N, C-alpha and C positions, 0 to 999 in steps of 0.2 A: 067678198069675192064670191062669184058664182061659178058653177061647173062650166067648162068651155062648151059643152054640148048645150045648145040653146033651149031645148025642150026638157032638160033634166031639172028635177026639183029635189034631188037628194042632197044631203049636206056635203060640203066640200071637205075632203080628207087630205089631199095632196096638193102641194104647189110645185110648179116646175117652170122651166123656161124653154120655149120653142127654139128650134135650131136657128131661126132667123132673129132671136133675141127678144121676142115678145114674152113677157111673163104671163102665166096662166095658172089655172087651178082646175082640179077635177074631183069627182066623187070616186069611191072605190069601184063602182060598176064601170066607169068610163076610163079607168087607168089604162087598161089594155088597149082600148080604142085609141087613146092618145099616142101610145107607143106605136101602134100600127100606122097611124097617120105619119108619124115621124119617120118610121122605117120606110114607108112608101116613097119618101122624098130623099132617101139615102143620106140621112143626117146622123145616123148612129143611135145610141141609146140615150134616153132621157134620164136624168137624175131626179127622181121624185123625192121630195122632202115631206115628211108627215107634219101636218098642221095640228091635228087633234089626235092624241094617242088613244083616247077613249073611243073615237069613231072607228078606229082600225080594228078594235076588238070585235070579233064575231061571236055571237052566242053559240054555245056548244049544242050540237044535235044530240038526239037520244043515244045513238050508237057511240058517239064520242064520250058522252057522260058514262055510259056503261063500261067502255074500255078504261076510262080513267078510274072508275070505282074498282074495277077488277085489278088494275095495276096497283091501286092503293092497298087493297086487301092482300095482294101478293107481297107487296113491300112490307106490310105489317107482319105477315107470317114469316117473311125472311128476317125481319127485325127481331121477332120473337125467337127464332132459331139462333140468331146471332147472340142474343142476350143469354140464352140457355148455354150456348157454347162458351161464351165469355165467363159465365158463372162456373162452368166446369173447369175452364182453364185457370180461373182465379183460385178455386179450391185445390187444384193440382199444384199450382204454384205455391200456395200456402204450405201444403204438405211437403213439397220439395225444399222449401226454405227451412222448415222445421228439421227435416232430415239433414240438410246442410249444416245447420247449427249443431246438431247432435254429432255429426261426423267431425266437425271442426273441434268440438270439445274433446272428442275421442283422440283426435290427432294431437291436440295440445297435451293430453295426458300421456300419450305414447311418446311424444318428443321428450317430455320430462323423464319418463322411465328410461328412455334411450340415453339421455344425459347422465342419469344415475348409473346405468350399466357401464357407460364409457368411463366414468369416474372410478367405478369398482375395478374395471380392467386395468386402468392406469395404476391404481393402488396395488393390485396383485402383481403387476409387472415390476413395480418398485420393490415389493417384498421378495419376488423371485430373484431380482438382480442382487439384492442384499444377501439373500441366502446363498447364491452362487459365489458371491465375493467372500462370504464367510467360509464356505466349503473350500474355496481356493486357498484361503489363509490357513485353514486347518490342515489341508494336504501339505502345504508348504512347511508348516510346523512339524508335521509327522515326518516328513522327509528329513528335516534338519535333526530331529531327535534321533531318528534311525541312524543317521550318520555319526552322531556323537556316541551312541551306545555301542560298545564292542560286541561283536557277534558271538564270541565264545563265552561271554559272561553269563552266569545263571540269571534267569529272569526274575526269580523270587529269592528272598533271604533264606528259605528252607533248603533251597538247592545249593546254597553256598556252603563250602566246608567251614567248619568251626576252626578257627585258627587262634591260637593264643600267642600273644606277645611277641 
């Protein structure tokens, strides 16, 4: 297939169909010209299909190469900065994990001590309750004995008079 322009010697890059149904092809340079012809006839837009992908690629100019190299260097610097920050974050994360492990061990120890203290409190409460119960029993016994012993009776044998027979 040749370019629709009769005097063109460029390689064909696009294929398309004219608005009246005739198939055609064009080079990259005449693509715009084909669309202008089509537009002049009020037939709308042409759907160009790429025939050869390699022919569409245009070599980069010096300015474009310079911009790409600058963008690459900038991206590399950004990548280096990101790697440094990632290393810092990794180190910080590692130290925080160590701190977390230390605090968890401390928490486990504190929980064990708390359980021990709670057991001591329960034991002391039981001892207190037993002592109070014993005190109550002792007071009750004292009151009972106090009621049984006459109030006028001497408290000790020396205070009692000696009586014979």
